[in-house]
C-alpha positions in Angstrom: 0.0 0.0 0.0 1.3 3.4 -1.0 2.0 5.9 1.9 -0.4 8.8 2.2 0.8 12.4 1.8 0.4 12.9 5.5 2.6 9.9 6.3 5.2 11.1 3.8 5.2 14.6 5.2 5.4 13.4 8.8 8.3 11.0 8.3 10.2 13.4 6.0 9.9 16.1 8.6 10.9 13.9 11.5 13.9 12.7 9.5 15.1 16.1 8.5 14.7 17.4 12.1 16.6 14.4 13.5 19.5 15.0 11.2 19.6 18.7 11.8 19.6 18.3 15.5 22.3 15.6 15.3 24.6 17.6 13.1 24.5 20.4 15.6 26.3 18.1 18.1 29.3 17.4 15.9 32.5 19.3 16.5 34.7 20.7 13.7 37.4 18.1 14.1 34.8 15.3 13.7 33.5 17.0 10.5 36.9 16.7 9.0 37.3 13.0 9.8 36.8 10.3 7.1 33.3 9.0 7.3 33.6 6.7 4.3 36.3 5.5 1.9 36.0 8.5 -0.3 34.5 11.4 1.8 34.8 13.2 5.2 31.8 13.8 7.3 31.6 17.3 6.0 31.7 16.1 2.4 28.7 13.8 3.1 26.9 16.9 4.5 27.8 18.9 1.4 26.5 16.0 -0.7 23.2 16.1 1.1 22.8 19.9 0.6 23.9 19.6 -3.0 21.5 16.8 -3.8 18.6 18.8 -2.4 19.4 22.1 -4.0 20.7 21.1 -7.4 18.9 17.8 -8.2 15.8 17.1 -6.1 14.4 20.6 -5.9 14.6 21.4 -9.6 13.4 17.9 -10.6 10.4 18.2 -8.2 9.6 21.7 -9.5 9.6 20.4 -13.1 7.5 17.3 -12.2 4.9 19.4 -10.5 4.5 21.4 -13.8 4.5 18.2 -16.0 7.9 19.0 -17.3 11.3 17.3 -17.3 14.1 19.2 -15.5 17.3 20.0 -17.3 20.2 19.6 -15.0 23.5 21.0 -16.3 26.0 18.2 -16.7 23.5 15.5 -15.9 21.6 14.5 -19.0 21.9 10.8 -18.7 22.5 8.2 -16.0 26.2 7.7 -17.0 26.8 11.4 -15.9 25.7 10.6 -12.4 29.1 10.0 -10.7 30.8 13.1 -12.2 27.8 15.3 -11.5 27.5 14.3 -7.8 31.3 14.5 -7.2 31.2 18.0 -8.7 28.3 19.2 -6.6 30.0 17.7 -3.5 33.2 19.6 -4.2 31.3 22.8 -4.8 29.4 22.7 -1.6 32.4 21.4 0.4 33.8 24.9 -0.1 31.2 26.1 2.4 31.7 25.8 6.2 29.4 23.6 8.2 28.1 26.8 9.8 26.8 27.7 6.3 25.8 24.2 5.2 23.5 23.3 8.0 21.2 26.4 7.5 21.2 25.7 3.8 20.2 22.1 4.4 17.2 23.3 6.5 16.2 25.9 3.9 16.3 23.3 1.1 14.3 20.9 3.1 11.7 23.6 4.0 11.3 24.5 0.4 10.9 20.8 -0.7 8.5 20.0 2.1 6.4 23.2 1.3 6.0 21.9 -2.3 4.7 18.6 -0.9 2.0 20.5 1.1 0.7 22.0 -2.1 0.1 18.6 -3.7 -3.0 16.4 -3.6 -2.8 12.6 -3.2 -3.3 12.2 -6.9 -0.6 14.7 -7.7 1.9 12.4 -6.0 1.3 9.9 -8.8 2.3 12.3 -11.5 5.1 11.3 -13.8 8.6 12.3 -12.7 11.9 11.8 -14.4 15.3 11.9 -12.7 18.4 11.2 -14.8 19.8 8.9 -12.1 16.8 6.5 -12.4 16.5 3.4 -14.5 13.0 4.4 -15.7 10.2 7.0 -15.1 8.9 7.2 -11.6 6.4 9.5 -9.8 6.5 12.6 -7.6 6.0 10.3 -4.7 9.3 8.7 -5.6 11.1 12.0 -5.6 10.1 12.5 -1.9 11.2 9.0 -1.2 14.6 9.8 -2.7 15.0 12.9 -0.6 14.0 11.0 2.5 16.6 8.3 1.8 19.3 10.8 1.1 18.9 12.2 4.6 18.9 8.8 6.2 21.8 7.3 4.2 24.0 10.4 4.7 23.2 10.4 8.4 24.4 6.8 8.7 27.6 7.8 7.0 28.2 10.9 9.1 27.5 9.1 12.4 30.7 7.0 11.8 32.7 9.9 13.1 30.6 10.4 16.2 28.9 7.2 17.2 28.8 8.2 20.9 26.8 11.2 20.0 24.7 9.9 17.1 22.8 6.7 17.5 22.1 4.2 14.7 19.2 5.4 12.6 17.0 2.4 13.7 17.7 3.1 17.4 14.9 4.7 19.3 12.3 5.1 16.5 8.9 3.5 16.6 8.0 0.5 14.6 5.8 2.4 12.2 8.8 4.5 11.2 11.0 1.4 10.8 8.4 -0.2 8.5 8.0 3.0 6.5 11.8 3.0 5.9 12.1 -0.5 4.7 8.9 -0.3 2.6 10.1 2.9 0.9 13.5 1.4 0.3 12.3 -1.8 -1.3 9.9 0.1 -3.5 12.6 2.6 -4.5 15.3 0.1 -5.4 13.8 -0.8 -8.9 14.2 2.9 -9.9 18.0 2.7 -9.2 18.4 -0.7 -10.8 21.5 -1.1 -13.0 20.2 -3.3 -15.8 23.6 -3.3 -17.6 25.0 -5.3 -14.6 22.2 -7.8 -14.4 23.2 -9.8 -17.5 20.6 -12.5 -17.9 19.5 -12.6 -14.3 16.0 -14.0 -14.0 15.0 -14.5 -10.4 12.4 -13.7 -7.7 13.8 -12.5 -4.3 11.9 -12.6 -1.1 13.0 -10.1 1.6 11.8 -11.0 5.1 12.5 -8.3 7.7 12.1 -9.7 11.2 11.2 -7.9 14.4 9.3 -4.6 15.0 8.5 -2.7 11.9 9.4 -5.6 9.7 7.4 -7.4 7.0 7.8 -9.1 3.7 8.5 -7.8 0.2 9.4 -9.6 -3.0 11.3 -8.4 -6.0 11.2 -9.8 -9.5 14.3 -9.3 -11.6 14.2 -10.3 -15.3 14.1 -8.9 -18.8 16.4 -6.0 -17.7 14.2 -4.6 -15.0 13.3 -5.0 -11.3 9.8 -4.7 -9.8 8.8 -4.8 -6.1 5.5 -6.0 -4.6 4.4 -6.3 -1.0 4.1 -9.6 0.7 5.6 -13.1 0.3 6.4 -14.6 -3.1 5.2 -18.0 -4.0 7.4 -19.4 -5.3 10.7 -17.5 -4.8 14.2 -18.4 -5.9 16.1 -16.8 -3.0 15.0 -15.5 0.4 17.0 -13.0 2.4 15.9 -12.9 6.1 17.3 -10.3 8.5 16.4 -7.4 10.7 15.9 -3.8 9.4 18.9 -2.5 11.1 21.2 -5.2 9.7 19.8 -4.7 6.2 20.6 -1.0 6.6 24.1 -1.8 7.7 24.6 -4.2 4.7 23.4 -1.5 2.3 25.8 1.1 3.8 28.8 -1.2 4.0 28.9 -1.1 7.8 28.3 -4.9 7.7 29.9 -7.3 5.2 27.7 -10.0 3.7 30.0 -12.9 4.5 30.2 -11.8 8.2 26.5 -11.2 8.4 25.8 -14.7 7.0 28.5 -16.4 9.2 27.1 -14.7 12.4 23.5 -15.5 11.4 22.6 -11.9 11.2 21.4 -12.7 7.7 19.8 -16.1 6.8 19.4 -17.3 3.3 16.8 -19.6 1.8 16.5 -21.1 -1.6 19.5 -20.5 -3.9 22.1 -18.6 -1.7 24.3 -17.9 -4.8 21.5 -15.5 -6.1 21.9 -13.3 -3.0 25.5 -12.6 -4.0 24.3 -11.4 -7.4 22.5 -8.5 -5.9 25.7 -6.7 -5.1 26.2 -3.7 -7.4 22.7 -4.0 -9.0 21.4 -0.9 -7.3 22.6 2.6 -6.8 25.3 4.8 -8.3 26.7 3.7 -11.7 30.4 4.3 -10.9 
């Protein structure tokens, strides 16, 4: 079931506020520390601001008007890595004192646009050059929500005593919203050129509070997600939402997760390994 506009507005707002509050607790030395293999915590913050200001806001404005946004330097999916590196470098020239208010302002503008949309407006066609195919305005807001969450998880690596894991301390409804939006967004960022002749149905079983079941069909060069269990399925991946988030972010390696039983596989386990690299950035 698709989330309502009120649900999307609530969780988007809660997410942005949590991030903004958390970032105010990080010291300057922590901002300069490496938060990933390629970026410092500040660069992840710059990326968040850049994504909102220079991609999601213009694409959302265009979609509301029934148009396709023209993003300089980002005409096709292959341009994605260079475009996002460039915007990160551009916004990294700003101080964190400047970046955090700009993050709030970009969120406020994006959320205000959501307020002016009806439920049916959320299903309007939307095109983002980083996607595998057309989506909807609803997907643009899912994308913005996920950018906040994913970059928070990266930034917290430099200040784990100050910033809890994203899944810590949130109610089960928010946990379920997160995994539901993630599984339904994944087909939009599917990398068909890496799928070869893959033809399989995956069942994702998220255990514990806020969990549930989703299944994804990959075949004929596309991926599609539906709610609930698949019958039959080729591979089942069973874990908890927090572990799935850690796997996606690289905080937990698949071999260790399987060995420690944080992830359990059913059906053909070799198919689980084929998911690596099928979703997300093209570089």
